[in-house]
C-alpha positions in Angstrom: 1.6 11.2 -19.9 -2.0 12.5 -19.6 -4.6 11.4 -16.9 -8.0 10.6 -18.3 -11.0 10.9 -16.1 -13.8 8.9 -17.3 -16.1 8.5 -14.3 -17.7 11.1 -12.2 -15.5 11.9 -9.6 -16.1 15.0 -7.5 -13.8 17.6 -6.9 -13.6 17.1 -3.3 -12.7 13.3 -3.9 -10.0 14.4 -6.2 -8.6 16.7 -3.8 -8.7 14.1 -1.0 -6.6 11.7 -3.5 -4.1 14.3 -3.7 -4.0 15.0 -0.1 -3.5 11.4 0.7 -0.6 11.0 -1.8 0.9 14.2 -0.3 0.5 12.9 3.2 2.3 9.7 2.2 5.1 11.4 0.6 5.8 13.8 3.5 5.4 11.0 6.0 7.9 8.9 4.3 10.4 11.8 3.9 10.0 12.4 7.7 10.6 8.6 8.2 13.8 9.1 6.3 14.9 11.9 8.4 14.0 9.9 11.7 15.9 7.0 10.5 18.9 9.1 10.0 18.6 10.4 13.6 18.5 6.9 15.0 14.9 7.0 16.2 13.8 4.4 13.5 15.9 1.5 13.6 16.2 -2.0 11.5 15.0 -1.9 8.0 13.0 1.0 6.6 11.2 0.3 3.3 9.5 3.7 2.0 6.6 3.9 -0.4 7.9 7.0 -2.3 6.8 6.9 -5.9 4.1 4.4 -5.5 1.5 6.6 -3.8 -1.0 6.6 -6.5 -1.7 2.8 -6.2 -2.6 2.7 -2.4 -4.6 5.9 -2.5 -6.4 5.1 -5.8 -7.2 1.5 -4.9 -8.0 1.7 -1.2 -10.4 4.6 -1.4 -12.7 2.5 -3.3 -13.4 -0.1 -0.6 -16.1 0.0 2.3 -15.0 0.3 6.0 -15.9 -3.5 6.3 -13.6 -4.6 3.7 -10.1 -6.0 4.5 -6.7 -4.7 3.3 -3.5 -6.7 3.6 -0.1 -5.9 2.3 3.6 -6.2 2.2 6.5 -5.0 4.3 6.5 -1.6 2.3 3.1 -0.7 4.1 3.3 2.8 5.5 1.4 4.3 2.4 -1.2 1.6 2.6 -1.9 2.2 6.2 -2.2 6.0 5.7 -4.5 5.6 2.9 -6.6 3.3 5.0 -7.1 6.0 7.6 -4.8 4.7 10.4 -3.8 7.4 12.6 -0.5 9.0 11.4 1.0 9.6 14.9 0.3 6.0 15.9 2.1 4.8 12.6 5.1 7.0 13.4 5.2 5.8 16.9 5.3 2.2 15.9 8.2 2.8 13.5 10.0 4.4 16.6 8.9 1.2 18.8 6.9 3.1 21.2 4.0 1.9 23.1 1.5 4.1 21.6 2.2 2.4 18.1 -0.3 0.8 16.2 1.1 -2.6 17.1 2.1 -1.4 20.6 5.8 -0.8 19.5 6.4 -4.6 18.7 5.8 -4.8 15.0 7.8 -1.7 13.7 7.9 -0.7 10.1 6.9 -3.8 8.7 4.1 -5.0 10.7 1.6 -2.1 11.1 -2.0 -3.5 12.1 -5.2 -2.2 13.1 -8.2 -4.4 13.2 -10.5 -1.3 13.9 -9.8 -0.4 10.3 -9.7 -3.9 9.1 -6.2 -3.3 8.2 -4.8 -6.9 8.5 -1.4 -6.1 8.5 2.0 -5.7 6.8 4.0 -8.9 6.3 7.7 -9.3 6.2 7.7 -12.8 4.5 7.4 -12.2 0.7 4.0 -13.6 -0.4 3.0 -14.4 3.2 -0.1 -12.3 3.0 -1.7 -14.1 0.2 -3.0 -17.1 1.9 -4.2 -15.0 4.9 -6.2 -12.7 2.4 -7.7 -16.0 0.9 -8.6 -17.2 4.3 -10.3 -13.8 5.1 -12.2 -13.8 2.0 -13.2 -17.5 2.5 -14.6 -16.6 5.9 -16.5 -13.6 4.6 -18.0 -15.9 2.0 -19.0 -18.8 4.5 -20.3 -16.2 6.8 -22.4 -14.4 4.1 -20.6 -11.2 4.9 -20.5 -8.4 2.2 -16.7 -7.9 2.5 -13.9 -7.8 0.1 -10.3 -8.5 0.7 -7.8 -6.4 -1.1 -4.3 -8.0 -1.1 -1.1 -6.1 -2.2 2.0 -7.6 -3.1 5.1 -6.8 -5.0 6.3 -8.3 -8.3 8.8 -10.4 -6.3 5.8 -12.5 -4.7 4.8 -13.9 -8.1 7.8 -16.3 -7.8 6.5 -17.6 -4.5 4.6 -20.9 -4.1 2.0 -19.1 -2.0 1.3 -16.9 -4.9 0.0 -19.8 -7.0 -1.6 -21.7 -4.1 -3.7 -18.7 -3.2 -4.7 -17.8 -6.6 -5.8 -21.5 -7.3 -7.8 -21.7 -4.2 -9.4 -18.2 -4.6 -10.5 -19.2 -8.3 -11.7 -22.5 -7.3 -13.8 -21.3 -4.4 -14.6 -18.1 -6.3 -13.5 -15.9 -3.2 -14.1 -12.3 -2.8 -10.4 -11.2 -3.1 -8.4 -8.9 -5.3 -4.8 -9.7 -5.6 -3.1 -6.4 -6.6 0.4 -6.6 -7.8 2.6 -3.5 -7.4 5.1 -4.0 -10.4 7.9 -1.7 -9.4 10.4 -3.6 -11.7 12.6 -4.9 -9.2 12.3 -7.6 -6.4 14.9 -6.2 -3.9 18.0 -5.7 -6.2 16.9 -8.0 -8.9 15.2 -6.7 -12.0 11.9 -8.6 -12.7 13.2 -9.4 -16.4 15.8 -11.5 -14.9 13.8 -13.4 -12.5 10.2 -13.7 -14.0 9.5 -15.4 -17.4 6.4 -13.4 -18.0 7.7 -9.9 -16.8 6.2 -8.1 -19.5 2.6 -9.3 -19.0 2.5 -10.3 -15.5 -1.1 -9.9 -15.2 -1.5 -12.9 -17.7 -0.6 -15.1 -15.0 -4.0 -15.0 -13.8 -5.4 -16.5 -16.9 -3.9 -19.9 -15.8 -6.5 -19.7 -13.1 -9.4 -18.4 -15.2 -9.3 -15.4 -13.3 -10.1 -11.8 -14.4 -7.1 -9.9 -15.0 -6.2 -6.1 -15.6 -3.1 -4.0 -16.2 -3.2 -0.2 -15.3 -0.7 2.6 -15.0 0.2 2.5 -11.4 1.2 6.2 -11.5 -2.1 7.5 -12.6 -4.2 7.7 -9.5 -7.6 8.4 -11.2 -6.9 5.4 -13.5 -6.1 3.1 -10.6 -9.3 4.6 -8.8 -11.7 4.1 -11.7 -10.4 0.4 -12.5 -10.9 -0.5 -8.9 -14.5 0.8 -8.6 -15.3 -1.7 -11.4 -13.4 -4.6 -10.0 -14.6 -4.2 -6.3 -18.0 -4.1 -7.7 -17.4 -7.3 -9.8 -15.8 -9.2 -7.0 -18.4 -8.1 -4.4 -21.2 -9.2 -6.5 -19.9 -12.8 -6.4 -18.3 -13.0 -9.8 -14.9 -14.4 -8.2 -11.5 -12.9 -7.5 -9.5 -10.7 -9.7 -5.9 -9.9 -10.3 -4.5 -6.4 -11.2 -0.9 -5.3 -12.3 0.0 -1.8 -11.8 3.3 -0.5 -13.3 5.2 1.9 -11.1 8.6 2.6 -9.8 9.9 3.1 -6.1 12.0 6.3 -6.0 14.3 4.9 -3.3 16.3 1.5 -3.2 14.8 -1.4 -1.7 15.4 0.1 1.8 16.7 3.5 2.8 20.0 1.4 3.4 20.2 0.5 -0.1 21.9 2.9 -2.4 20.2 1.2 -5.5 23.5 1.4 -7.7 22.2 -1.6 -9.8 19.5 0.8 -11.5 20.5 2.6 -14.5 20.8 6.2 -14.2 18.7 6.9 -17.4 15.8 4.5 -15.8 15.9 6.5 -12.9 15.8 9.7 -14.4 12.7 8.7 -16.8 10.7 7.4 -13.8 11.3 10.6 -12.0 9.4 12.5 -14.8 6.4 10.0 -14.1 6.3 10.9 -10.5 2.4 10.4 -9.7 2.0 13.4 -7.3 3.3 16.3 -9.6 1.7 14.7 -12.6 -1.6 14.5 -10.8 -1.3 18.2 -9.5 -0.5 19.3 -13.0 -3.6 17.6 -14.3 -5.9 19.1 -11.6 -4.7 22.5 -12.5 -4.9 22.1 -16.2 -8.8 20.9 -15.7 -9.5 23.8 -13.6 -10.1 21.6 -10.5 -7.7 23.1 -8.1 -6.0 26.5 -7.5 -2.7 27.1 -6.2 -4.4 28.2 -3.0 -6.0 24.9 -2.6 -2.7 23.1 -3.0 -1.0 25.4 -0.6 -3.9 24.7 2.0 -3.6 21.2 1.4 0.3 20.9 1.6 0.2 23.2 4.8 -2.1 20.8 6.5 -0.2 17.8 5.4 3.0 19.3 6.7 1.4 20.0 10.2 0.0 16.6 10.6 3.6 15.1 9.6 5.3 17.3 12.3 2.6 16.4 14.9 3.1 12.7 14.1 6.8 13.0 14.7 6.6 14.9 18.0 3.9 12.4 19.3 6.2 9.5 18.5 9.2 11.1 20.1 7.3 11.9 23.3 5.8 8.5 23.7 7.0 6.0 26.1 8.7 2.7 25.2 6.8 -0.6 26.1 7.7 -1.7 29.7 9.2 -5.1 30.3 5.6 -6.3 31.5 4.5 -6.2 27.7 7.0 -8.8 26.8 4.6 -11.6 27.1 1.4 -9.9 26.1 -0.3 -10.1 22.9 1.6 -13.5 22.1 0.5 -17.1 22.0 0.6 -18.8 25.4 1.0 -15.4 27.2 -1.3 -12.8 28.9 -3.3 -10.7 26.5 -4.9 -7.5 27.9 -6.3 -5.9 24.7 
């Protein structure tokens, strides 16, 4: 499927989109390696195959805007500019992690980047996004809240409550559904009545709604430029559905035997990274030398992140009651 560029995006911006997608892909591959070595424990949900969404969407925001997401959050954190070493250290449970080693893979958080967390409870981030948007509106701040969710969240009560309040109060929030066709191991076709047109759920709340090819980073980026502008100008919230596919199972421990082989093979042909690379080459926007330079830089960054995480200390016992309600908090 061809990539159609309609807006004036510079070569430097396009190459940055490519670099960030490659960074997310290689970071996740390194996470898988570290998981098999036992350095990352618990559940590990990687973003492999969905990189075009986080990169295309988040790069349209200002530094003041908020980003909230679900437990498959590594890609969003990297796209938002969180330090890759600190993210990897968090996955290792180390004290130098973005959440001081207490959050792990599903709970990355960095207020300095207005990255307001990954959330393990399906749909749990939606009312928080609405609350942040309400605070921004009340205080007269020029802020938009971008809230990512998976298609499984559309069956949750928090989804409908948050959508309704956002519409009633015309909150500056964008609800972005990453439709990867499955909620854990259940096909959305078996669990959601409107699985063929998820974006039309927003019509029940009188909310602007859109569908985009989630494996086309330029299409995501261009749509978001318009949507962010509309929401920021006070026109109220918006809902976006991006159709995509996770290349791995629900988590690394999931062999995903429930997915048809032909379905997986088809979606591998739609991989957003080689697709974008081919388009950049065909448009004369990047040379093999450009790609080699970017890829080498990404590889070095990922290796450095893993080395930093491995060399970092675990939190000491004195950290147990810090950063929690009723305890002692010291930054």
